[in-house]
A tleap script that builds the chain and sets N, CA, C and O, in Angstrom:
source leaprc.protein.ff14SB
mol = sequence {
  NMET ALA HIE GLY GLY GLU HIE MET GLN PRO
  VAL ALA ASN GLY ARG PHE THR ARG LEU THR
  ASN ALA PHE SER LYS LYS ALA GLU ASN HIE
  ALA TYR ALA VAL ALA LEU HIE PHE MET HIE
  TYR ASN HIE CYS ARG ILE HIE GLN THR LEU
  ARG ILE THR PRO ALA MET ALA ALA ASN LEU
  VAL ALA SER PRO TRP THR VAL ASP ASP ILE
  VAL ALA LEU VAL GLU LYS ALA GLU ALA GLU
  ALA ALA PRO LYS LYS ARG GLY PRO TYR LYS
  PRO ARG LYS LYS ASP ILE SER VAL PRO GLN
  VAL LEU THR SER ASP THR TYR GLY CYS SER
  GLY GLU ALA THR GLN GLN ARG GLU PRO PRO
  CPRO
}
set mol.1.N position { 105.888 66.120 112.186 }
set mol.1.CA position { 105.711 67.476 111.731 }
set mol.1.C position { 105.097 68.297 112.861 }
set mol.1.O position { 104.077 67.900 113.425 }
set mol.2.N position { 105.684 69.400 113.187 }
set mol.2.CA position { 105.187 70.246 114.265 }
set mol.2.C position { 104.006 71.076 113.786 }
set mol.2.O position { 103.988 71.576 112.662 }
set mol.3.N position { 103.038 71.206 114.651 }
set mol.3.CA position { 101.862 71.989 114.313 }
set mol.3.C position { 101.944 73.351 114.971 }
set mol.3.O position { 102.434 73.486 116.093 }
set mol.4.N position { 101.461 74.357 114.266 }
set mol.4.CA position { 101.434 75.709 114.806 }
set mol.4.C position { 100.196 75.922 115.659 }
set mol.4.O position { 99.592 74.967 116.148 }
set mol.5.N position { 99.834 77.154 115.828 }
set mol.5.CA position { 98.694 77.495 116.668 }
set mol.5.C position { 97.382 77.500 115.932 }
set mol.5.O position { 96.397 78.039 116.436 }
set mol.6.N position { 97.338 76.903 114.726 }
set mol.6.CA position { 96.107 76.968 113.944 }
set mol.6.C position { 94.974 76.206 114.610 }
set mol.6.O position { 93.812 76.564 114.421 }
set mol.7.N position { 95.272 75.162 115.388 }
set mol.7.CA position { 94.209 74.401 116.027 }
set mol.7.C position { 93.718 75.078 117.299 }
set mol.7.O position { 92.737 74.630 117.892 }
set mol.8.N position { 94.374 76.139 117.726 }
set mol.8.CA position { 93.927 76.862 118.916 }
set mol.8.C position { 92.728 77.753 118.601 }
set mol.8.O position { 91.952 78.075 119.501 }
set mol.9.N position { 92.564 78.155 117.350 }
set mol.9.CA position { 91.420 78.968 116.958 }
set mol.9.C position { 90.195 78.071 116.857 }
set mol.9.O position { 90.235 77.054 116.164 }
set mol.10.N position { 89.112 78.426 117.532 }
set mol.10.CA position { 87.913 77.597 117.404 }
set mol.10.C position { 87.368 77.649 115.983 }
set mol.10.O position { 87.467 78.674 115.310 }
set mol.11.N position { 86.794 76.546 115.533 }
set mol.11.CA position { 86.262 76.467 114.186 }
set mol.11.C position { 85.111 77.445 114.016 }
set mol.11.O position { 84.908 77.967 112.919 }
set mol.12.N position { 84.354 77.705 115.074 }
set mol.12.CA position { 83.170 78.551 114.992 }
set mol.12.C position { 83.494 80.040 115.097 }
set mol.12.O position { 82.575 80.856 115.178 }
set mol.13.N position { 84.757 80.412 115.099 }
set mol.13.CA position { 85.113 81.821 115.190 }
set mol.13.C position { 84.661 82.527 113.922 }
set mol.13.O position { 85.198 82.280 112.842 }
set mol.14.N position { 83.676 83.404 114.054 }
set mol.14.CA position { 83.089 84.070 112.901 }
set mol.14.C position { 83.994 85.069 112.226 }
set mol.14.O position { 83.690 85.492 111.111 }
set mol.15.N position { 85.089 85.468 112.840 }
set mol.15.CA position { 85.989 86.441 112.242 }
set mol.15.C position { 86.682 85.873 111.011 }
set mol.15.O position { 87.146 86.634 110.162 }
set mol.16.N position { 86.758 84.556 110.899 }
set mol.16.CA position { 87.422 83.929 109.765 }
set mol.16.C position { 86.438 83.487 108.682 }
set mol.16.O position { 86.847 83.172 107.565 }
set mol.17.N position { 85.159 83.461 109.004 }
set mol.17.CA position { 84.146 82.975 108.081 }
set mol.17.C position { 83.425 84.153 107.456 }
set mol.17.O position { 82.878 84.995 108.168 }
set mol.18.N position { 83.418 84.222 106.157 }
set mol.18.CA position { 82.867 85.378 105.476 }
set mol.18.C position { 81.343 85.436 105.526 }
set mol.18.O position { 80.776 86.518 105.377 }
set mol.19.N position { 80.678 84.336 105.726 }
set mol.19.CA position { 79.228 84.296 105.667 }
set mol.19.C position { 78.547 84.644 106.996 }
set mol.19.O position { 77.362 84.357 107.166 }
set mol.20.N position { 79.263 85.251 107.931 }
set mol.20.CA position { 78.668 85.609 109.218 }
set mol.20.C position { 78.710 87.112 109.405 }
set mol.20.O position { 79.396 87.826 108.674 }
set mol.21.N position { 77.971 87.577 110.390 }
set mol.21.CA position { 77.964 89.005 110.720 }
set mol.21.C position { 79.256 89.433 111.394 }
set mol.21.O position { 79.576 90.621 111.405 }
set mol.22.N position { 80.005 88.496 111.956 }
set mol.22.CA position { 81.218 88.826 112.693 }
set mol.22.C position { 82.456 88.897 111.809 }
set mol.22.O position { 83.558 89.122 112.310 }
set mol.23.N position { 82.292 88.710 110.508 }
set mol.23.CA position { 83.432 88.710 109.598 }
set mol.23.C position { 84.131 90.068 109.609 }
set mol.23.O position { 83.472 91.103 109.502 }
set mol.24.N position { 85.460 90.074 109.738 }
set mol.24.CA position { 86.233 91.310 109.757 }
set mol.24.C position { 86.503 91.785 108.346 }
set mol.24.O position { 87.168 91.096 107.572 }
set mol.25.N position { 85.995 92.954 108.006 }
set mol.25.CA position { 86.244 93.512 106.682 }
set mol.25.C position { 87.578 94.241 106.635 }
set mol.25.O position { 88.206 94.325 105.580 }
set mol.26.N position { 88.008 94.761 107.765 }
set mol.26.CA position { 89.281 95.476 107.827 }
set mol.26.C position { 90.316 94.594 108.528 }
set mol.26.O position { 90.024 93.956 109.539 }
set mol.27.N position { 91.500 94.571 107.986 }
set mol.27.CA position { 92.567 93.745 108.565 }
set mol.27.C position { 92.924 94.207 109.967 }
set mol.27.O position { 93.257 93.390 110.825 }
set mol.28.N position { 92.856 95.508 110.204 }
set mol.28.CA position { 93.198 96.035 111.531 }
set mol.28.C position { 92.215 95.522 112.580 }
set mol.28.O position { 92.631 95.115 113.664 }
set mol.29.N position { 90.913 95.536 112.273 }
set mol.29.CA position { 89.921 95.030 113.215 }
set mol.29.C position { 90.089 93.533 113.435 }
set mol.29.O position { 89.892 93.040 114.545 }
set mol.30.N position { 90.448 92.819 112.390 }
set mol.30.CA position { 90.679 91.389 112.517 }
set mol.30.C position { 91.874 91.125 113.443 }
set mol.30.O position { 91.828 90.227 114.284 }
set mol.31.N position { 92.919 91.899 113.282 }
set mol.31.CA position { 94.102 91.729 114.141 }
set mol.31.C position { 93.756 91.992 115.604 }
set mol.31.O position { 94.238 91.285 116.489 }
set mol.32.N position { 92.922 93.006 115.869 }
set mol.32.CA position { 92.499 93.284 117.248 }
set mol.32.C position { 91.689 92.123 117.817 }
set mol.32.O position { 91.886 91.736 118.969 }
set mol.33.N position { 90.779 91.564 117.015 }
set mol.33.CA position { 89.952 90.452 117.483 }
set mol.33.C position { 90.806 89.221 117.789 }
set mol.33.O position { 90.584 88.544 118.792 }
set mol.34.N position { 91.772 88.936 116.932 }
set mol.34.CA position { 92.648 87.787 117.160 }
set mol.34.C position { 93.511 88.016 118.404 }
set mol.34.O position { 93.739 87.088 119.181 }
set mol.35.N position { 93.986 89.239 118.592 }
set mol.35.CA position { 94.793 89.545 119.776 }
set mol.35.C position { 93.984 89.358 121.053 }
set mol.35.O position { 94.485 88.814 122.038 }
set mol.36.N position { 92.725 89.813 121.034 }
set mol.36.CA position { 91.870 89.613 122.211 }
set mol.36.C position { 91.625 88.129 122.464 }
set mol.36.O position { 91.614 87.684 123.611 }
set mol.37.N position { 91.430 87.375 121.402 }
set mol.37.CA position { 91.232 85.932 121.554 }
set mol.37.C position { 92.445 85.283 122.219 }
set mol.37.O position { 92.297 84.497 123.155 }
set mol.38.N position { 93.642 85.611 121.736 }
set mol.38.CA position { 94.838 85.007 122.308 }
set mol.38.C position { 95.114 85.496 123.724 }
set mol.38.O position { 95.637 84.743 124.545 }
set mol.39.N position { 94.767 86.751 124.022 }
set mol.39.CA position { 94.913 87.228 125.408 }
set mol.39.C position { 94.023 86.399 126.336 }
set mol.39.O position { 94.461 85.963 127.401 }
set mol.40.N position { 92.770 86.183 125.921 }
set mol.40.CA position { 91.854 85.383 126.740 }
set mol.40.C position { 92.345 83.936 126.827 }
set mol.40.O position { 92.333 83.334 127.901 }
set mol.41.N position { 92.773 83.389 125.702 }
set mol.41.CA position { 93.227 81.995 125.656 }
set mol.41.C position { 94.422 81.774 126.575 }
set mol.41.O position { 94.471 80.769 127.284 }
set mol.42.N position { 95.377 82.683 126.577 }
set mol.42.CA position { 96.614 82.486 127.335 }
set mol.42.C position { 96.567 82.994 128.768 }
set mol.42.O position { 97.303 82.492 129.617 }
set mol.43.N position { 95.721 83.974 129.058 }
set mol.43.CA position { 95.749 84.583 130.390 }
set mol.43.C position { 94.509 84.299 131.239 }
set mol.43.O position { 94.592 84.333 132.466 }
set mol.44.N position { 93.367 84.020 130.618 }
set mol.44.CA position { 92.124 83.846 131.385 }
set mol.44.C position { 91.670 82.383 131.464 }
set mol.44.O position { 91.237 81.923 132.520 }
set mol.45.N position { 91.768 81.678 130.380 }
set mol.45.CA position { 91.188 80.342 130.284 }
set mol.45.C position { 92.086 79.300 130.943 }
set mol.45.O position { 93.262 79.166 130.605 }
set mol.46.N position { 91.510 78.573 131.883 }
set mol.46.CA position { 92.251 77.485 132.528 }
set mol.46.C position { 92.107 76.245 131.656 }
set mol.46.O position { 90.990 75.816 131.367 }
set mol.47.N position { 93.216 75.672 131.241 }
set mol.47.CA position { 93.227 74.548 130.323 }
set mol.47.C position { 93.102 73.227 131.077 }
set mol.47.O position { 93.604 73.087 132.193 }
set mol.48.N position { 92.422 72.256 130.453 }
set mol.48.CA position { 92.167 70.978 131.114 }
set mol.48.C position { 93.454 70.221 131.413 }
set mol.48.O position { 93.623 69.693 132.512 }
set mol.49.N position { 94.347 70.166 130.458 }
set mol.49.CA position { 95.555 69.358 130.666 }
set mol.49.C position { 96.539 70.040 131.613 }
set mol.49.O position { 97.203 69.373 132.407 }
set mol.50.N position { 96.630 71.350 131.531 }
set mol.50.CA position { 97.569 72.074 132.399 }
set mol.50.C position { 96.986 72.326 133.787 }
set mol.50.O position { 97.714 72.357 134.779 }
set mol.51.N position { 95.669 72.505 133.848 }
set mol.51.CA position { 94.927 72.886 135.058 }
set mol.51.C position { 95.294 74.291 135.530 }
set mol.51.O position { 94.959 74.691 136.645 }
set mol.52.N position { 95.981 75.028 134.671 }
set mol.52.CA position { 96.275 76.443 134.888 }
set mol.52.C position { 96.272 77.114 133.514 }
set mol.52.O position { 96.120 76.445 132.492 }
set mol.53.N position { 96.439 78.417 133.494 }
set mol.53.CA position { 96.503 79.105 132.210 }
set mol.53.C position { 97.908 78.954 131.633 }
set mol.53.O position { 98.854 78.752 132.393 }
set mol.54.N position { 98.073 79.045 130.304 }
set mol.54.CA position { 99.422 78.967 129.725 }
set mol.54.C position { 100.349 80.073 130.246 }
set mol.54.O position { 101.552 79.852 130.387 }
set mol.55.N position { 99.807 81.243 130.527 }
set mol.55.CA position { 100.642 82.328 131.060 }
set mol.55.C position { 101.159 81.982 132.451 }
set mol.55.O position { 102.284 82.335 132.803 }
set mol.56.N position { 100.336 81.290 133.245 }
set mol.56.CA position { 100.792 80.856 134.567 }
set mol.56.C position { 101.832 79.746 134.430 }
set mol.56.O position { 102.791 79.692 135.200 }
set mol.57.N position { 101.641 78.860 133.448 }
set mol.57.CA position { 102.606 77.779 133.236 }
set mol.57.C position { 103.959 78.331 132.805 }
set mol.57.O position { 104.999 77.744 133.106 }
set mol.58.N position { 103.943 79.456 132.102 }
set mol.58.CA position { 105.196 80.082 131.660 }
set mol.58.C position { 105.734 81.061 132.699 }
set mol.58.O position { 106.708 81.766 132.434 }
set mol.59.N position { 105.120 81.112 133.865 }
set mol.59.CA position { 105.519 82.011 134.968 }
set mol.59.C position { 105.474 83.487 134.557 }
set mol.59.O position { 106.305 84.284 134.994 }
set mol.60.N position { 104.494 83.845 133.712 }
set mol.60.CA position { 104.323 85.248 133.341 }
set mol.60.C position { 103.390 85.976 134.297 }
set mol.60.O position { 103.543 87.175 134.527 }
set mol.61.N position { 102.423 85.251 134.857 }
set mol.61.CA position { 101.473 85.829 135.822 }
set mol.61.C position { 101.307 84.840 136.966 }
set mol.61.O position { 101.573 83.647 136.821 }
set mol.62.N position { 100.859 85.363 138.116 }
set mol.62.CA position { 100.698 84.517 139.288 }
set mol.62.C position { 99.309 83.904 139.382 }
set mol.62.O position { 99.144 82.825 139.952 }
set mol.63.N position { 98.309 84.581 138.827 }
set mol.63.CA position { 96.936 84.081 138.888 }
set mol.63.C position { 96.246 84.346 137.564 }
set mol.63.O position { 96.697 85.189 136.787 }
set mol.64.N position { 95.149 83.631 137.295 }
set mol.64.CA position { 94.435 83.870 136.034 }
set mol.64.C position { 93.848 85.277 135.989 }
set mol.64.O position { 93.423 85.815 137.012 }
set mol.65.N position { 93.828 85.854 134.820 }
set mol.65.CA position { 93.222 87.168 134.633 }
set mol.65.C position { 91.735 87.007 134.423 }
set mol.65.O position { 91.243 85.924 134.107 }
set mol.66.N position { 91.020 88.122 134.609 }
set mol.66.CA position { 89.609 88.168 134.262 }
set mol.66.C position { 89.467 89.003 132.995 }
set mol.66.O position { 90.415 89.665 132.571 }
set mol.67.N position { 88.292 88.970 132.399 }
set mol.67.CA position { 88.041 89.796 131.223 }
set mol.67.C position { 88.159 91.271 131.603 }
set mol.67.O position { 88.589 92.087 130.788 }
set mol.68.N position { 87.782 91.615 132.825 }
set mol.68.CA position { 87.927 93.000 133.297 }
set mol.68.C position { 89.390 93.442 133.301 }
set mol.68.O position { 89.688 94.604 133.023 }
set mol.69.N position { 90.301 92.520 133.614 }
set mol.69.CA position { 91.732 92.853 133.582 }
set mol.69.C position { 92.182 93.177 132.157 }
set mol.69.O position { 92.967 94.103 131.951 }
set mol.70.N position { 91.691 92.421 131.177 }
set mol.70.CA position { 92.048 92.680 129.780 }
set mol.70.C position { 91.467 94.011 129.325 }
set mol.70.O position { 92.138 94.784 128.641 }
set mol.71.N position { 90.209 94.285 129.706 }
set mol.71.CA position { 89.575 95.558 129.343 }
set mol.71.C position { 90.349 96.724 129.948 }
set mol.71.O position { 90.565 97.732 129.275 }
set mol.72.N position { 90.769 96.605 131.202 }
set mol.72.CA position { 91.548 97.672 131.844 }
set mol.72.C position { 92.875 97.887 131.120 }
set mol.72.O position { 93.320 99.024 130.962 }
set mol.73.N position { 93.503 96.806 130.683 }
set mol.73.CA position { 94.771 96.907 129.951 }
set mol.73.C position { 94.571 97.620 128.615 }
set mol.73.O position { 95.388 98.459 128.234 }
set mol.74.N position { 93.491 97.292 127.902 }
set mol.74.CA position { 93.193 97.930 126.617 }
set mol.74.C position { 92.884 99.408 126.813 }
set mol.74.O position { 93.367 100.249 126.054 }
set mol.75.N position { 92.076 99.732 127.835 }
set mol.75.CA position { 91.742 101.140 128.095 }
set mol.75.C position { 92.982 101.948 128.465 }
set mol.75.O position { 93.106 103.106 128.067 }
set mol.76.N position { 93.894 101.356 129.216 }
set mol.76.CA position { 95.131 102.051 129.579 }
set mol.76.C position { 95.977 102.321 128.328 }
set mol.76.O position { 96.534 103.408 128.175 }
set mol.77.N position { 96.070 101.334 127.442 }
set mol.77.CA position { 96.841 101.509 126.212 }
set mol.77.C position { 96.215 102.570 125.320 }
set mol.77.O position { 96.933 103.351 124.696 }
set mol.78.N position { 94.882 102.612 125.250 }
set mol.78.CA position { 94.205 103.631 124.448 }
set mol.78.C position { 94.428 105.025 125.013 }
set mol.78.O position { 94.604 105.982 124.260 }
set mol.79.N position { 94.420 105.141 126.337 }
set mol.79.CA position { 94.630 106.446 126.965 }
set mol.79.C position { 96.046 106.953 126.714 }
set mol.79.O position { 96.250 108.149 126.511 }
set mol.80.N position { 97.024 106.047 126.729 }
set mol.80.CA position { 98.409 106.450 126.490 }
set mol.80.C position { 98.644 106.805 125.025 }
set mol.80.O position { 99.493 107.638 124.709 }
set mol.81.N position { 97.893 106.175 124.143 }
set mol.81.CA position { 98.082 106.414 122.716 }
set mol.81.C position { 97.170 107.513 122.191 }
set mol.81.O position { 97.114 107.746 120.983 }
set mol.82.N position { 96.452 108.194 123.085 }
set mol.82.CA position { 95.540 109.257 122.649 }
set mol.82.C position { 96.343 110.354 121.961 }
set mol.82.O position { 97.444 110.686 122.399 }
set mol.83.N position { 95.805 110.910 120.903 }
set mol.83.CA position { 96.543 111.955 120.193 }
set mol.83.C position { 96.743 113.185 121.064 }
set mol.83.O position { 95.843 113.607 121.790 }
set mol.84.N position { 97.910 113.736 120.979 }
set mol.84.CA position { 98.229 114.943 121.732 }
set mol.84.C position { 97.522 116.134 121.097 }
set mol.84.O position { 97.311 116.169 119.884 }
set mol.85.N position { 97.158 117.114 121.930 }
set mol.85.CA position { 96.513 118.297 121.393 }
set mol.85.C position { 97.537 119.108 120.621 }
set mol.85.O position { 98.640 119.377 121.096 }
set mol.86.N position { 97.137 119.489 119.418 }
set mol.86.CA position { 98.052 120.223 118.551 }
set mol.86.C position { 97.980 121.707 118.876 }
set mol.86.O position { 96.947 122.217 119.309 }
set mol.87.N position { 99.071 122.370 118.664 }
set mol.87.CA position { 99.143 123.807 118.883 }
set mol.87.C position { 98.470 124.577 117.766 }
set mol.87.O position { 97.951 123.985 116.819 }
set mol.88.N position { 98.476 125.897 117.876 }
set mol.88.CA position { 97.824 126.696 116.827 }
set mol.88.C position { 98.588 126.575 115.511 }
set mol.88.O position { 99.809 126.421 115.485 }
set mol.89.N position { 97.842 126.650 114.444 }
set mol.89.CA position { 98.441 126.572 113.129 }
set mol.89.C position { 99.111 127.888 112.770 }
set mol.89.O position { 98.648 128.960 113.162 }
set mol.90.N position { 100.198 127.800 112.026 }
set mol.90.CA position { 100.858 129.006 111.553 }
set mol.90.C position { 100.064 129.550 110.379 }
set mol.90.O position { 99.573 128.777 109.557 }
set mol.91.N position { 99.930 130.862 110.286 }
set mol.91.CA position { 99.180 131.409 109.144 }
set mol.91.C position { 99.919 131.112 107.844 }
set mol.91.O position { 101.148 131.149 107.783 }
set mol.92.N position { 99.151 130.822 106.827 }
set mol.92.CA position { 99.714 130.513 105.524 }
set mol.92.C position { 100.107 131.776 104.801 }
set mol.92.O position { 99.410 132.789 104.869 }
set mol.93.N position { 101.223 131.713 104.110 }
set mol.93.CA position { 101.625 132.850 103.289 }
set mol.93.C position { 100.758 132.844 102.043 }
set mol.93.O position { 100.606 131.820 101.377 }
set mol.94.N position { 100.202 133.982 101.745 }
set mol.94.CA position { 99.318 134.063 100.592 }
set mol.94.C position { 100.130 134.150 99.312 }
set mol.94.O position { 101.136 134.856 99.230 }
set mol.95.N position { 99.666 133.416 98.326 }
set mol.95.CA position { 100.305 133.404 97.022 }
set mol.95.C position { 99.723 134.554 96.209 }
set mol.95.O position { 98.528 134.564 95.913 }
set mol.96.N position { 100.554 135.515 95.850 }
set mol.96.CA position { 100.044 136.692 95.139 }
set mol.96.C position { 100.391 136.655 93.655 }
set mol.96.O position { 100.367 137.687 92.983 }
set mol.97.N position { 100.710 135.480 93.148 }
set mol.97.CA position { 101.034 135.404 91.730 }
set mol.97.C position { 99.751 135.531 90.901 }
set mol.97.O position { 98.671 135.132 91.337 }
set mol.98.N position { 99.891 136.081 89.730 }
set mol.98.CA position { 98.766 136.284 88.831 }
set mol.98.C position { 98.512 134.987 88.080 }
set mol.98.O position { 99.451 134.388 87.555 }
set mol.99.N position { 97.254 134.536 88.015 }
set mol.99.CA position { 96.995 133.285 87.314 }
set mol.99.C position { 97.261 133.419 85.826 }
set mol.99.O position { 97.130 134.500 85.250 }
set mol.100.N position { 97.631 132.324 85.222 }
set mol.100.CA position { 97.927 132.336 83.798 }
set mol.100.C position { 96.619 132.487 83.026 }
set mol.100.O position { 95.637 131.804 83.316 }
set mol.101.N position { 96.613 133.377 82.054 }
set mol.101.CA position { 95.410 133.666 81.283 }
set mol.101.C position { 95.291 132.669 80.150 }
set mol.101.O position { 96.263 132.380 79.452 }
set mol.102.N position { 94.082 132.143 79.975 }
set mol.102.CA position { 93.845 131.209 78.886 }
set mol.102.C position { 93.730 131.979 77.582 }
set mol.102.O position { 93.130 133.053 77.533 }
set mol.103.N position { 94.293 131.436 76.554 }
set mol.103.CA position { 94.235 132.085 75.250 }
set mol.103.C position { 93.228 131.362 74.380 }
set mol.103.O position { 92.754 130.279 74.725 }
set mol.104.N position { 92.914 131.951 73.284 }
set mol.104.CA position { 91.963 131.324 72.367 }
set mol.104.C position { 92.554 130.054 71.767 }
set mol.104.O position { 91.815 129.163 71.350 }
set mol.105.N position { 93.890 129.965 71.721 }
set mol.105.CA position { 94.530 128.773 71.175 }
set mol.105.C position { 94.299 127.556 72.077 }
set mol.105.O position { 94.347 126.413 71.624 }
set mol.106.N position { 94.048 127.825 73.356 }
set mol.106.CA position { 93.824 126.743 74.301 }
set mol.106.C position { 92.602 125.935 73.908 }
set mol.106.O position { 92.583 124.712 74.048 }
set mol.107.N position { 91.596 126.616 73.422 }
set mol.107.CA position { 90.350 125.948 73.069 }
set mol.107.C position { 90.264 125.578 71.592 }
set mol.107.O position { 89.215 125.115 71.145 }
set mol.108.N position { 91.311 125.764 70.836 }
set mol.108.CA position { 91.321 125.413 69.431 }
set mol.108.C position { 90.644 126.448 68.557 }
set mol.108.O position { 90.304 126.163 67.409 }
set mol.109.N position { 90.446 127.635 69.079 }
set mol.109.CA position { 89.817 128.706 68.302 }
set mol.109.C position { 90.916 129.613 67.760 }
set mol.109.O position { 92.000 129.710 68.335 }
set mol.110.N position { 90.636 130.238 66.707 }
set mol.110.CA position { 91.577 131.239 66.239 }
set mol.110.C position { 90.796 132.541 66.083 }
set mol.110.O position { 89.717 132.573 65.492 }
set mol.111.N position { 91.349 133.570 66.608 }
set mol.111.CA position { 90.689 134.864 66.522 }
set mol.111.C position { 91.667 135.946 66.871 }
set mol.111.O position { 92.531 135.773 67.730 }
set mol.112.N position { 91.527 137.030 66.218 }
set mol.112.CA position { 92.450 138.127 66.479 }
set mol.112.C position { 91.947 139.025 67.586 }
set mol.112.O position { 92.684 139.893 68.053 }
set mol.113.N position { 90.709 138.841 68.020 }
set mol.113.CA position { 90.160 139.717 69.055 }
set mol.113.C position { 90.738 139.373 70.424 }
set mol.113.O position { 90.720 140.208 71.328 }
set mol.114.N position { 91.240 138.173 70.584 }
set mol.114.CA position { 91.797 137.786 71.882 }
set mol.114.C position { 93.237 138.276 71.970 }
set mol.114.O position { 94.050 138.090 71.064 }
set mol.115.N position { 93.508 138.907 73.100 }
set mol.115.CA position { 94.849 139.414 73.331 }
set mol.115.C position { 95.637 138.396 74.125 }
set mol.115.O position { 95.142 137.915 75.144 }
set mol.116.N position { 96.832 138.049 73.710 }
set mol.116.CA position { 97.661 137.124 74.454 }
set mol.116.C position { 98.572 137.910 75.362 }
set mol.116.O position { 99.168 138.912 74.967 }
set mol.117.N position { 98.671 137.426 76.611 }
set mol.117.CA position { 99.528 138.083 77.598 }
set mol.117.C position { 100.677 137.149 77.964 }
set mol.117.O position { 100.568 135.924 77.910 }
set mol.118.N position { 101.752 137.771 78.329 }
set mol.118.CA position { 102.908 137.013 78.825 }
set mol.118.C position { 102.673 136.686 80.297 }
set mol.118.O position { 102.207 137.546 81.044 }
set mol.119.N position { 102.975 135.502 80.720 }
set mol.119.CA position { 102.824 135.194 82.152 }
set mol.119.C position { 103.880 135.981 82.942 }
set mol.119.O position { 104.965 136.256 82.430 }
set mol.120.N position { 103.558 136.338 84.180 }
set mol.120.CA position { 104.517 137.082 85.009 }
set mol.120.C position { 105.752 136.253 85.290 }
set mol.120.O position { 105.673 135.025 85.285 }
set mol.121.N position { 106.883 136.878 85.535 }
set mol.121.CA position { 108.129 136.120 85.777 }
set mol.121.C position { 108.087 135.361 87.089 }
set mol.121.O position { 109.050 134.679 87.439 }
savepdb mol mol.pdb
quit
């Protein structure tokens, strides 16, 4: 039976354990933490059996990355994904319709002193 990457996650990773301060309450933050873990695992960490990083073994990079390289990559992606400045808003057309008048029947009262009006067309 083939095993997936579940054994690559350290047991002490607090992002998966609810009883720690590092527990991810939001799925998006958890996904970012796991992505950073795998970036470090595949690009920075030199493995004992390979004696190189998995990314180097797959010929994706020529040398191991540093944590600074990952931070620079994240900052570049954030800068590119920064929201564009929006232009001026168009003025809203004002609604000049007359509000519907509440009648005494609305409140379950009956009285002849209240005048009922027809709503505008």
